[in-house]
N, C-alpha and C positions, 0 to 999 in steps of 0.2 A: 181150516187154515187157508187152503187154496181159494175157496169161495169167498172168504173174508177179505183176502188180499185183492181179489177181483172186484169185490164190492167197493173197496176203498179207492182203487184206481178208477173205477167207473164214476164214483162220486167226485173225485178230483177233476176229471175231465168233463163231466156233465153235471155241474152244480145245480142246474135247473130241475134235475130229476131226483138226485139223491142229496148231494151236498155234504161237505165236511167243513165245519166252521173254520174260518181263518185260512186253512191251507188251500181250499178250493179257490179262494179269492187270490191268493198269492200265485198259484199255478196259472190261473186264467188271465190275470193281469200280465204275467210274464209272456204268455202266448200272444196276447193282444199287442203288447209293446213290440214283440218280435215281428209280428205281421206288419205293423205300421212301419217299422224300420226297414223291412224288406221292400215295401211299397216305395218308400223314400229312396232306397238304394237303386231300385229299378229306374226311377225317374232321373236320379243324378247321373246314372251311367250313360244317359243319352247326351249329357253335356260333355263334349269331347275333351276339353282341357282337364276337367275333373276326373273323367274316366282314365285318361292317359297318366295323370299324376298318381292316382290312387287305385290303379288297376289291380295290384296285388292285394290291397285291402278288400276291394269288392269281391275278388275271387275267394279269399279266405272266409269272408263274412258269409258268402253264398254257401260255401262248403259246410260251415258250422250250422247255418240255418237249415240246410237240407238234412243234416244228420239229426238235428233236434226235431224237425217236422216229421222225419221218417219214424223216429222213436215214438212220437206222439200218435202217428197214424197206426203203427203196429199195436200200441197199447189200447187205442180205441177199438181196433179190430179184435184184439184178444178179449177185452172186457165187455164187448157188445152183448155177449150171451147172458150177461147179468140181467139185461132187459127182457121182459116177457115176450116182446115182439121178435127177438132174435135168440130164443132159448136153445135151439138145436146147435150143437157144437160145430157142425159143418154148414148146413143149409142156413142157419141163422146168420153166421158170419158172411156167407155168400150173399144173402139178402141185404145185409148191412153195407156190403161193398158197393152195391148198386143204388144206394140212397144218394140224394143230391149232395149233402155235406161230405160224404165219403169220396164221391167222385171229384169234388172240388179239392179236397185234401190230396188225392192222388195226382190230379192234374198239376198241382203246385210243385210236386217233387219229381214227377216222371221225366220231364224234359232234361233235368240235370243228369239223371241216370242214363238216359238215352245218349246224351252227349258224351258221357264218360265211357260207356261200354261200346257204343257203336262208332263214336268218333265223328259224328255229323255235327255241323255247325248249326245249332238250333237256338241261336241267341234270340231270334224272334219268338220262338215258342216259350222261352223263359219268361216272357211277359205274362204267361199264364199264372205266374206267382201272384199277379194282381188279383186273381180270383180268390185268393185266400182272404182278401179284404172283405169278401162277402160273408165269411164265417163270423165276422163281428156281429152280424144280425142274429146268430144263433145264441150268443152269450147274453141272453136277456134276463138272467136270473136276478140281477140287481136293479133292473128297471121294469119289473114285471107289471106293476100298476100302470106305468106309462104306455107300454105296448098294448095292454088290454084296453086302455082308454081309447087309443087310436083305432084299434080293431073294432070296438063297439061303434065308434063314430062312422067308420067306413061301412059297416054292415047296415046301420040304421038309416044312413043317407045314400045308400047305393043307388036307388032308383033315381033320386034327384041328380046325383053326380053323373050317372049314365046319360040322362036326358040332356044335361048341360053340355057334356062332351059331344053328344050327337049333334046338337045345335051348332056347336063350334065347327064341327066337321062339315056340316051343310053350308055354313057361312063361308068357309074356305073354298069349297067347290063353287058356290055362286059367285064369290068375288073373283075367282080365277077365270070363270067363263066370261064375266062382264069385262074384265081387263084385257083378256085375250082378244075379244072381238073389237075392243076400242083401240088397241095398240098394235095388233099384228100387221096392219097395213102401213104403219108409219115407216118412212124410209130409214130411220135410225133404229127404232125399236123392233123392227121385223126380225132382226137377228137375235133379239133377247126374248121377246114374247113369241117363241116359235110354236108353242102348242099349249093346250090347257094344262097338262101335267107340269110343263116347265113353268107356267105362270103360277102354279100352286106354291112355288118357292117364294115368289113375291108376296103372295097372300099371307103365308105364314109369317114372313119377316115383318110385314106391315101390321098385321093384326096383333102381333105380340109386341108392337112398338119398338122392335129392335132397329130396323132401318139401316141396313148395310149400305144402301145406295147403289148397288150394282144393277138394280132394275127399278125404274121409276117412270111414271106416265109422262108423255109429252103432248098428247092431244088434249084439247079442251074438255071433251067428253070424259077422257080418262082421268083428268085432274078432278073434275066434279065428282065422278063416281068414287074416286079414291078418298075424297073427303067424307062422303057418306059412309063408305065401307069402314074407314078408320073410326069414326064416331060410333058406329054400330058395334064394331069389334071391341072397342074400349069398354062398352057397357056389357057385352056378352061375356067377355073374358073375366069380368069381375064376379060373375055368378058363382063359379065353383068356390071362390074365396069366401063369399057370403054363406054358402052352404056349409063349408067347414067351420066357419065361425059360429054359426047357429048350432051345429052339431056339438061342438065342444062346450058351448055355453049351456046347452041342455044337459050334457053329461055332468058338468060341474054342479049344476043345480040339483040333479038327481042324487049325486054323491053326497052333497051337503044335507039333503033331505033325509037320506038313509042314515047318515051319521047322527042326526038329531033324534031319530027314532031308536037308535041302537042303545040298549041299556043292559046292565048286568042282571041275569036271572035271579041272583041271590039277594043283592042289596038294592036293586032298582036304580043304581047310579048310572048316569049316561056315560057311554064309552066312546072314546075316539079310536079309530082304527089303528092309529100309530101306537096306542097304549094297551091294545088288547092282550098282548103277550105278558104284560107286567101287572095286570089287574088282579 
């Protein structure tokens, strides 16, 4: 009975490993909604008129959220021993406590308890509740195919992506060096292009076509070189997008090819992956 309850709790909180039809979806959708609402609440609290008018509401909502997240954290800690990785009743739970998801969960609720018991003003630390938003990436049970697709593209295109980002980094350094030596002696720009590291800000803003306008060339050489750098950067920054596009296109073609080859071992009928469970 005890182990069965633990298994069900573990399945409710970790549907990607065990899963209990319907209820695991309800529980995790509720947790996701609560996480998103907490993120929205933290942002709205920074608007002084809203915070002043709804201060009591925000305080009560935070209290209820902390209680729910605490219960969830304790249930995860208790049911973690259902997993083979954390089998031991003490060392297994201790090991789970130092995993990244568990640390994020703890960081989200700990500031509220420190504020309540110690009495310190830790409003800034309460922003750690935003870290709970990262837990959304753990709840991938219902988009498993999509996450696997992205993972395969990144693995198979890792070398090309690495090379393209290295080339972009080199271009930023080269552009920064050129613009520094072209502009640092100008009577106006000498206070802006003070060093090569400072000029790297101009290079990043220019090459990404953001263009804040806080730093811009004034010398003839600087303007000419800026044009060359911008045209080069425009082409170079498009390379990662092309690599991703080619990677996804290749994966889609491979998936369609595998689907065409897939057939029932009994009747020989072609199977679609979406209908496998009902054939």
